[in-house]
N, C-alpha and C positions, 0 to 999 in steps of 0.2 A: 861361064859364071865366075865372078871374081871371088876372092877370099875375104871381102869386106862383108861383115854381118850388119844388116839393116833391120832393126827390130820393128819398124813401122813405115810402110811405104804405100802410097796411093798410085804408084806407077806399075801397072801389070806387065810392062815391058822392061822392067829393071833387069840389069845384068848382074846385080849383086845377089848374094845369098840373103833374101829378104822375106819378111812376113808381110804379105799383101793385106791391106786393111779393107774389109768389106762393110759398107754401110747397108745394113739389112733394110730391104724395101726400096732401096735406091740403086745399089749396084747388083750386077749379076754375080751369082756364085761361080767362081772361076774353076776351070778344070786344069789339073796338073800343077797347081801352085800351092805353096804353103800359105795358109791364110788365117787371119783372125776375123771375127765377125761380131757385130753388136748393133744395137739401135743408138745411133748418134743423137745427142741431145737436140741438135738442130732439126732432126727428122721426126721427133716424137709426134708433132701435130700433123705431119704429112703422111704417115704410114699407120697401118693397123699394128701398133707396137705389141699388143698382146699376142697376135698371131705370129709376128716375127720372133718374139722371145720363145714361144712354143717351138718354132722351127729351130731355134738356136740349140735346143736340148738334143737335137739329132744330128747336127752338122758335124762333118769331119774337120774340126778346127784345131789349131795348135794353141789358141788363146781365145779368151772372151774379150770383146771390145773392138773398136774403142767405144767406150761408154762413160757416163759420168755426169758431171754438173757443169753448166755454163751460165754464170750469173750476169753475162753481158747481153743475153737474149731475153725477150719478153715473156717466155714461157713460164708459167707458174712453178716456183721452186719446189713445192711439195710434190707436184706431178713428176718433176725431174728426179726427185729422191725416190719415189716409188719405182720408177723404171730402173734407176741405177741399182737399187736394192735387189731387184730381180736378177740383174746381171751378177751381182756379188754372190747371190745364192747359187746360181748355176755354176759359177767358177769354183765355189767351194764343193758343190756336189760332184762335179766332174774332175776336180783336182787339177784345174788348168790355170795358167797365169791370167791375170786380169789387166788389160791395157786401158788406162784411165785418161779420159779427156777432162781436165779440170781448169776452168778459167775463172779467176776471181773467186774460187770456191775451195781452195786447198784445205782450209780449216774444217769445213763441213765434210769434205771427202775423207779426211783423216779420221774424224770422229765416227763416221759410218763404218769405215774399215776396222776401227778398233773394237767395234761391237760384234764383228764377225770372227771367223777362224781362218780367214784367208791367209795362205802361205806366201804366194807370189803375186804382188801387186806392182805394176809398172806405171809410174807417172810419166806419160808420154809428153814430149815437147815441154818438159818441166820449166816453168817460170814461177819463182816464189822466193820467200825469204830464207835466210840462212837457218832460222829457227825451224821453219817448216821442213827444210831439207834435212836438218839434223834429226827431227822426229821420224821422218820417213826412213832414214838410214838406220836409226836405232831399232826400229821395228823389223828390220830385215827386208824392207821393200826396196825398190830400185827407182833411180832417176834416169830417164831417157832424154838425151839432149839432141836437138835438131836445129834447123835454121832459125826458128823463132827464138829458141833459147839463147843463141849466140848474139841476138840483137838486144838482149837485156843485160845491162852492166852488172846488176847485182847477181844475176845467174852466172855470168862469166866468172865472177869470184868464187861461186860454188863449184863450178867446173874445175877450177884450178886446185881446189883443196879437198873435194869429196873423195872418200876411199875408192880406189879403183874397182874394188869388189862390188860397189853399189852403182856402177855406171853401165848404161847401154847407150847406143847411138842410133840415129834414124835420119832418113831423108824427108819423111813426112810427105808434103805435096810437091817437093822439088822433083824436077825431071832430070836433074844432073847426076843422080846417084848419090851415094853416101860418102864417097871418098873425100870430098871437100870438107865434110864435117870431121872426119878422122884427122885430116891434116891440121885443121884449126885447133882441135882439141889436143892433139899431140904438141902443138906449139905452145898452147896455154899451160899445159902440164909439164912442159920441158922434158918430154920423153920421145922415143922414136916411134915411128909408125908401126914397126914390127912389134914393139913392146905393147902398144895400145891394141893392136889386132889380137895379140895372144890373150891379153886379159879380157877383152870383150868376148872373145870366143869362150873362155873359161866361164864367164858369167852366163853366157847363153846356154852352155851345156848344163850348168847347174840349175838354171831356172826351167829350162824346157826338157831336161832329162834326155838330151838328144846327143848321140855320138855322131857329130858332123865332121 
């Protein structure tokens, strides 16, 4: 296992220290892996989401999600909000980090989180405005950057300037591991790989209360 911390991976064979993301009702529950779990917005119409969310209250997860809002799909937005709210409630009740899928919906996601008492919310594969990023950071939540984030010019500017204490990194659906993301983020921030690894590790320990 490498010393690269990958907050969100869909690759069960990853050699990095990663949190494997399980789409409830679609993926099998893994054995021997650190994992998060949730009902992905894409799957709400495909699975019995009430049953899956009930299951989520008992699973040995390190985080809740990914879950959230995706306004690029045809599913009714109010239904998405109902399912997302249930995930928020479980994360609060279990005192676990919440890993958020937010596409064209950052403003609504932020408003829903503001009405909760969630401590640790992670905007996975963040793409958004500098104003949205500033609001997320101000509230003590985190931005996780992955391959999709690096394709957005406005997000690249956020990567360069965001406080290092507010950043996590991920491979998402990539099968190449997370090291390439670290190298690119280190280049953008004009820091060394070792500096970046150290700070991401400290952020991970703080959010997950884990001595890794």
